C-alpha positions as a Markdown table, in Angstrom:
| # | Residue | x | y | z |
|---|---|---|---|---|
| 1 | Met | -36.3 | -20.1 | -4.3 |
| 2 | Ser | -37.6 | -21.9 | -1.4 |
| 3 | Lys | -36.9 | -21.3 | 2.4 |
| 4 | Met | -35.1 | -24.9 | 2.7 |
| 5 | Ser | -33.0 | -23.2 | 0.3 |
| 6 | Ile | -31.8 | -20.7 | 1.0 |
| 7 | Leu | -30.7 | -22.1 | 4.6 |
| 8 | Leu | -28.6 | -24.1 | 3.1 |
| 9 | Ile | -26.4 | -21.5 | 0.8 |
| 10 | Gly | -26.3 | -19.3 | 3.8 |
| 11 | Val | -25.1 | -22.0 | 6.3 |
| 12 | Met | -22.2 | -23.5 | 3.4 |
| 13 | Leu | -21.4 | -19.4 | 2.8 |
| 14 | Phe | -20.8 | -19.4 | 6.6 |
| 15 | Gly | -18.3 | -22.6 | 6.6 |
| 16 | Val | -16.6 | -21.1 | 3.4 |
| 17 | Ala | -16.2 | -17.7 | 5.3 |
| 18 | Gly | -15.1 | -19.6 | 8.4 |
| 19 | Ile | -12.5 | -21.5 | 6.2 |
| 20 | Ala | -10.9 | -18.0 | 5.2 |
| 21 | Arg | -10.9 | -17.0 | 8.6 |
| 22 | Ala | -6.9 | -16.7 | 10.9 |
| 23 | Asp | -6.0 | -16.4 | 14.3 |
| 24 | Ser | -3.5 | -13.8 | 14.8 |
| 25 | Val | -1.0 | -12.2 | 17.2 |
| 26 | Leu | 0.1 | -8.8 | 17.1 |
| 27 | Leu | 3.4 | -7.7 | 19.0 |
| 28 | Asp | 3.4 | -4.0 | 19.8 |
| 29 | Phe | 6.0 | -4.5 | 22.3 |
| 30 | Glu | 3.4 | -2.0 | 25.1 |
| 31 | Asp | 4.5 | -4.5 | 28.1 |
| 32 | Leu | 8.2 | -3.6 | 27.8 |
| 33 | Thr | 10.3 | -1.6 | 29.6 |
| 34 | Pro | 11.5 | 1.4 | 27.4 |
| 35 | Ser | 15.6 | 1.5 | 27.8 |
| 36 | Asn | 15.6 | -2.4 | 28.9 |
| 37 | Thr | 18.8 | -3.8 | 27.0 |
| 38 | Tyr | 19.4 | -7.7 | 25.8 |
| 39 | Asp | 22.5 | -8.8 | 24.1 |
| 40 | Cys | 24.1 | -12.3 | 22.5 |
| 41 | Asn | 27.7 | -11.5 | 24.5 |
| 42 | Ser | 29.5 | -14.5 | 24.2 |
| 43 | Thr | 30.9 | -14.7 | 27.6 |
| 44 | Thr | 27.1 | -15.2 | 29.0 |
| 45 | Pro | 25.8 | -19.2 | 29.7 |
| 46 | Ala | 23.3 | -18.3 | 26.6 |
| 47 | Pro | 21.8 | -15.8 | 24.4 |
| 48 | Asp | 19.5 | -13.1 | 26.5 |
| 49 | Thr | 15.2 | -14.1 | 26.4 |
| 50 | Phe | 12.4 | -12.4 | 27.2 |
| 51 | Thr | 8.5 | -12.6 | 26.3 |
| 52 | Thr | 6.5 | -10.2 | 25.6 |
| 53 | Ser | 2.5 | -10.1 | 25.4 |
| 54 | Gly | 0.5 | -10.0 | 22.2 |
| 55 | Thr | -2.9 | -9.1 | 21.4 |
| 56 | Leu | -4.4 | -12.7 | 20.4 |
| 57 | Thr | -7.4 | -12.6 | 17.8 |
| 58 | Thr | -9.3 | -15.4 | 17.3 |
| 59 | Ala | -13.4 | -15.5 | 15.7 |
| 60 | Ser | -14.4 | -15.6 | 19.8 |
| 61 | Gly | -12.6 | -12.1 | 20.4 |
| 62 | Pro | -9.1 | -11.0 | 21.5 |
| 63 | Ser | -7.3 | -12.2 | 24.3 |
| 64 | Lys | -4.0 | -12.4 | 25.6 |
| 65 | Ala | -0.4 | -14.6 | 23.8 |
| 66 | Lys | 2.9 | -14.8 | 25.4 |
| 67 | Val | 5.8 | -15.2 | 22.6 |
| 68 | Thr | 9.3 | -15.9 | 23.1 |
| 69 | Ile | 11.9 | -13.4 | 21.6 |
| 70 | Thr | 16.0 | -14.7 | 21.9 |
| 71 | Val | 18.7 | -12.5 | 20.9 |
| 72 | Gly | 20.9 | -13.8 | 18.5 |
| 73 | Gln | 24.9 | -12.8 | 17.2 |
| 74 | Phe | 24.2 | -11.1 | 13.6 |
| 75 | Tyr | 26.3 | -11.7 | 10.8 |
| 76 | Gln | 28.3 | -8.5 | 9.1 |
| 77 | Gly | 29.2 | -7.9 | 5.6 |
| 78 | Thr | 28.1 | -10.8 | 3.0 |
| 79 | Leu | 27.5 | -14.5 | 3.4 |
| 80 | Gly | 31.0 | -16.3 | 2.7 |
| 81 | Ser | 33.2 | -12.8 | 3.3 |
| 82 | Gly | 31.8 | -11.1 | 6.4 |
| 83 | Lys | 31.4 | -12.4 | 10.1 |
| 84 | Trp | 29.5 | -12.8 | 13.4 |
| 85 | Thr | 29.9 | -10.3 | 15.9 |
| 86 | Asp | 28.2 | -10.7 | 19.7 |
| 87 | Lys | 28.8 | -7.4 | 20.3 |
| 88 | Gly | 25.7 | -6.1 | 19.5 |
| 89 | Val | 22.5 | -4.9 | 21.7 |
| 90 | Leu | 18.8 | -4.9 | 21.5 |
| 91 | Thr | 17.2 | -1.8 | 23.2 |
| 92 | Val | 13.5 | -1.1 | 23.6 |
| 93 | Glu | 12.8 | 2.8 | 22.4 |
| 94 | Thr | 10.2 | 4.8 | 22.2 |
| 95 | Gly | 11.5 | 7.3 | 19.1 |
| 96 | Gly | 9.1 | 6.0 | 16.6 |
| 97 | Met | 11.4 | 5.1 | 14.2 |
| 98 | Ala | 9.4 | 2.4 | 12.4 |
| 99 | Gly | 7.1 | 4.1 | 11.6 |
| 100 | Gly | 4.2 | 2.9 | 14.6 |
| 101 | Thr | 4.1 | 4.9 | 18.3 |
| 102 | Gly | 4.6 | 3.7 | 21.8 |
| 103 | Lys | 7.7 | 0.7 | 22.2 |
| 104 | Glu | 9.6 | -0.5 | 19.5 |
| 105 | Leu | 13.1 | -2.2 | 19.0 |
| 106 | His | 15.9 | -1.1 | 18.2 |
| 107 | Thr | 18.2 | -3.6 | 16.7 |
| 108 | Asn | 21.9 | -3.0 | 16.6 |
| 109 | Asn | 24.2 | -5.8 | 15.2 |
| 110 | Val | 22.1 | -8.3 | 16.5 |
| 111 | Asn | 19.1 | -10.5 | 15.8 |
| 112 | Phe | 16.1 | -11.8 | 17.2 |
| 113 | Ala | 14.3 | -14.7 | 16.4 |
| 114 | Val | 10.3 | -14.9 | 17.1 |
| 115 | Lys | 9.4 | -18.2 | 18.2 |
| 116 | Tyr | 5.6 | -19.1 | 19.0 |
| 117 | Ala | 4.7 | -21.4 | 21.6 |
| 118 | Gly | 4.3 | -25.2 | 20.3 |
| 119 | Gly | 6.2 | -25.2 | 17.1 |
| 120 | Val | 3.0 | -23.6 | 15.3 |
| 121 | Glu | 2.9 | -22.8 | 11.8 |
| 122 | Leu | 2.1 | -19.4 | 10.3 |
| 123 | Ser | 0.4 | -18.7 | 7.3 |
| 124 | Lys | 1.0 | -14.7 | 7.1 |
| 125 | Phe | 3.7 | -12.8 | 9.0 |
| 126 | Ser | 4.6 | -9.1 | 8.9 |
| 127 | Phe | 6.4 | -6.2 | 10.7 |
| 128 | Asn | 7.2 | -2.8 | 10.5 |
| 129 | Phe | 10.3 | -1.5 | 10.1 |
| 130 | Gly | 12.4 | 1.9 | 10.1 |
| 131 | Glu | 15.9 | 1.0 | 7.9 |
| 132 | Tyr | 18.7 | 3.7 | 7.8 |
| 133 | Gly | 22.0 | 2.2 | 7.2 |
| 134 | Gly | 23.9 | -1.2 | 7.9 |
| 135 | Asn | 23.8 | -4.4 | 6.1 |
| 136 | Leu | 20.5 | -6.6 | 7.6 |
| 137 | Asn | 20.0 | -10.2 | 8.2 |
| 138 | Leu | 16.2 | -12.3 | 7.5 |
| 139 | Gly | 15.7 | -15.8 | 8.1 |
| 140 | Ile | 12.7 | -17.3 | 6.9 |
| 141 | Asn | 11.7 | -21.6 | 6.4 |
| 142 | Gly | 15.6 | -22.1 | 7.5 |
| 143 | His | 16.8 | -20.1 | 4.8 |
| 144 | Phe | 19.3 | -17.7 | 6.3 |
| 145 | Glu | 20.3 | -14.7 | 3.9 |
| 146 | Thr | 22.1 | -11.1 | 4.3 |
| 147 | Leu | 21.1 | -8.4 | 2.5 |
| 148 | Glu | 21.5 | -5.0 | 2.0 |
| 149 | Asn | 18.5 | -3.6 | 1.7 |
| 150 | Phe | 14.9 | -5.3 | 2.3 |
| 151 | Asp | 13.9 | -5.1 | -1.2 |
| 152 | Gln | 16.4 | -7.5 | -2.2 |
| 153 | Ala | 13.8 | -9.8 | -0.3 |
| 154 | Pro | 11.0 | -10.6 | -2.3 |
| 155 | Val | 14.1 | -12.0 | -4.9 |
| 156 | Ile | 15.2 | -14.6 | -2.7 |
| 157 | Pro | 14.7 | -18.0 | -2.9 |
| 158 | Phe | 13.0 | -18.7 | 0.6 |
| 159 | Pro | 11.2 | -21.5 | 0.3 |
| 160 | Gly | 7.4 | -21.7 | 0.6 |
| 161 | Val | 6.8 | -18.1 | 0.8 |
| 162 | Val | 5.8 | -14.8 | -0.6 |
| 163 | Val | 8.1 | -12.1 | 0.4 |
| 164 | Ser | 7.0 | -8.4 | -0.3 |
| 165 | Val | 8.0 | -5.5 | 1.1 |
| 166 | Thr | 6.2 | -1.5 | 0.4 |
| 167 | Gly | 7.7 | 1.8 | 1.6 |
| 168 | Pro | 10.7 | 3.9 | 0.9 |
| 169 | Gly | 12.2 | 2.2 | 3.5 |
| 170 | Ala | 12.7 | -0.7 | 0.9 |
| 171 | Thr | 15.9 | 0.8 | -0.5 |
| 172 | Gly | 17.3 | 2.3 | 3.0 |
| 173 | Gln | 16.7 | 5.6 | 5.1 |
| 174 | Gly | 12.9 | 5.2 | 5.7 |
| 175 | Thr | 10.0 | 3.5 | 7.2 |
| 176 | Gly | 8.2 | -0.1 | 5.5 |
| 177 | Thr | 6.6 | -2.3 | 5.6 |
| 178 | Ile | 7.6 | -6.4 | 5.5 |
| 179 | Glu | 4.8 | -9.1 | 4.6 |
| 180 | Val | 5.9 | -13.0 | 4.6 |
| 181 | Ser | 2.9 | -15.3 | 2.8 |
| 182 | Gly | 2.9 | -19.0 | 2.7 |
| 183 | Ala | 3.6 | -22.0 | 4.9 |
| 184 | Ile | 6.1 | -20.9 | 7.7 |
| 185 | Asp | 7.6 | -23.3 | 10.3 |
| 186 | Glu | 9.7 | -23.5 | 13.0 |
| 187 | His | 13.3 | -23.9 | 12.0 |
| 188 | Asp | 16.6 | -24.1 | 14.2 |
| 189 | Tyr | 18.7 | -21.1 | 12.7 |
| 190 | Leu | 22.8 | -21.1 | 13.8 |
| 191 | Leu | 23.5 | -17.8 | 14.6 |
| 192 | Gly | 27.4 | -17.4 | 15.4 |
| 193 | Gly | 27.0 | -21.1 | 16.7 |
| 194 | Val | 24.6 | -21.0 | 19.0 |
| 195 | Thr | 21.4 | -22.6 | 17.6 |
| 196 | His | 17.7 | -20.5 | 18.0 |
| 197 | Lys | 14.3 | -22.0 | 17.6 |
| 198 | Ala | 12.6 | -19.7 | 15.7 |
| 199 | Asn | 9.9 | -19.3 | 12.9 |
| 200 | Val | 11.6 | -15.8 | 11.9 |
| 201 | Val | 14.4 | -14.0 | 12.1 |
| 202 | Val | 15.4 | -10.9 | 11.6 |
| 203 | Gly | 18.0 | -8.4 | 12.7 |
| 204 | Gly | 20.4 | -5.4 | 11.6 |
| 205 | Gly | 23.4 | -3.7 | 11.5 |
| 206 | Gln | 23.0 | -0.4 | 13.7 |
| 207 | Glu | 20.2 | 1.3 | 12.5 |
| 208 | Leu | 17.3 | -1.1 | 12.0 |
| 209 | Trp | 14.2 | -0.4 | 14.6 |
| 210 | Ile | 11.3 | -3.0 | 14.1 |
| 211 | Asp | 7.5 | -2.6 | 15.6 |
| 212 | Asn | 4.0 | -4.0 | 15.2 |
| 213 | Val | 5.0 | -8.0 | 14.4 |
| 214 | Glu | 2.0 | -9.5 | 13.2 |
| 215 | Ala | 1.9 | -13.4 | 12.4 |
| 216 | Glu | -1.3 | -15.3 | 11.1 |
| 217 | Gly | -2.1 | -19.0 | 11.3 |
| 218 | Ala | -4.7 | -21.2 | 11.4 |
| 219 | Pro | -7.6 | -21.3 | 14.3 |
| 220 | Gly | -6.4 | -22.6 | 17.5 |
| 221 | Val | -2.8 | -22.7 | 16.5 |
| 222 | Phe | -1.8 | -20.0 | 19.1 |
| 223 | Ala | -3.8 | -21.3 | 21.9 |
| 224 | Pro | -6.3 | -23.8 | 22.4 |
| 225 | Ser | -9.8 | -23.4 | 21.4 |
| 226 | Lys | -12.4 | -22.7 | 24.2 |
| 227 | Ile | -15.2 | -23.8 | 22.4 |
| 228 | Pro | -15.4 | -26.7 | 20.0 |
| 229 | Thr | -14.0 | -26.0 | 16.3 |
| 230 | Val | -14.3 | -27.9 | 13.5 |
| 231 | Ser | -11.2 | -28.3 | 11.1 |
| 232 | Glu | -10.8 | -26.6 | 7.6 |
| 233 | Trp | -11.6 | -30.9 | 6.2 |
| 234 | Gly | -14.1 | -30.7 | 8.1 |
| 235 | Leu | -15.8 | -27.4 | 7.1 |
| 236 | Ile | -15.0 | -28.2 | 3.4 |
| 237 | Val | -16.8 | -32.1 | 3.8 |
| 238 | Met | -19.5 | -30.9 | 5.7 |
| 239 | Ala | -20.3 | -28.1 | 2.9 |
| 240 | Leu | -20.3 | -30.7 | 0.3 |
| 241 | Leu | -22.9 | -32.6 | 2.4 |
| 242 | Leu | -25.1 | -29.6 | 2.9 |
| 243 | Met | -25.3 | -28.8 | -0.8 |
| 244 | Ser | -26.2 | -32.5 | -1.6 |
| 245 | Ala | -29.0 | -32.2 | 0.4 |
| 246 | Gly | -30.1 | -28.7 | -1.2 |
| 247 | Val | -29.4 | -30.5 | -4.3 |
| 248 | Ile | -32.0 | -33.7 | -3.5 |
| 249 | Val | -34.5 | -30.8 | -1.6 |
| 250 | Ile | -34.9 | -29.0 | -4.9 |
| 251 | Val | -35.3 | -32.0 | -6.9 |
| 252 | Arg | -37.8 | -33.7 | -4.9 |
| 253 | Arg | -39.8 | -30.3 | -4.8 |
| 254 | Arg | -39.7 | -30.7 | -9.0 |
| 255 | Pro | -43.2 | -31.2 | -10.2 |
| 256 | Arg | -43.7 | -33.6 | -12.4 |
| 257 | Val | -44.8 | -33.1 | -15.6 |
| 258 | Ala | -48.0 | -35.3 | -16.8 |
| 259 | Ala | -47.2 | -37.5 | -19.8 |
């Protein structure tokens, strides 16, 4: 194999690796103040909103990204036979109830709606949880459900995604991890009569803790790229062109057979 062919193959493999790479934002809530509380009480003009600084990981290295969280009303019981409550509260705690370290969020009869800047489309969303009682709320791609335990989530027809749940907390009374894979878009969620724009909505009744919320998306979706980039289709076209050039080089170098 010629040096030119090896070079072309290497460039094509690099292009394929670039297609597979995604940017990610990890929220571990370490920038929040312990014991701070946020609520959705209807006597206030609007639900509490706060920002948290996540670790943005890209091909050019780590940086920071701000993510907005709004606190919404929680639905107690089964949809259609339960009720909304605005008496809950979200608290920043440090007890390790979600199975992580440092700070975490305790959702006591509230939902929190996670919104990334610019209405981005995610390709993956995951979080660690500790679930010890009460029902749960989960909203993905505009579809909102109430659950008894997180192990029910994989069989719910959330549009365009696959949901997986691991850990003993899947059936309650323990910790676990939820991972959502697919195209996850921003939608409007009507929580107790108040609209929240979010990529994902999640909350629990009394005994749910959440930590290490991580989202993935195409390169550049969470923040403007500082260096010129090529789109995924551009990389595919480039790879095809390089492959064609490689074939031409190999054919031209093939020795002719004398007649």
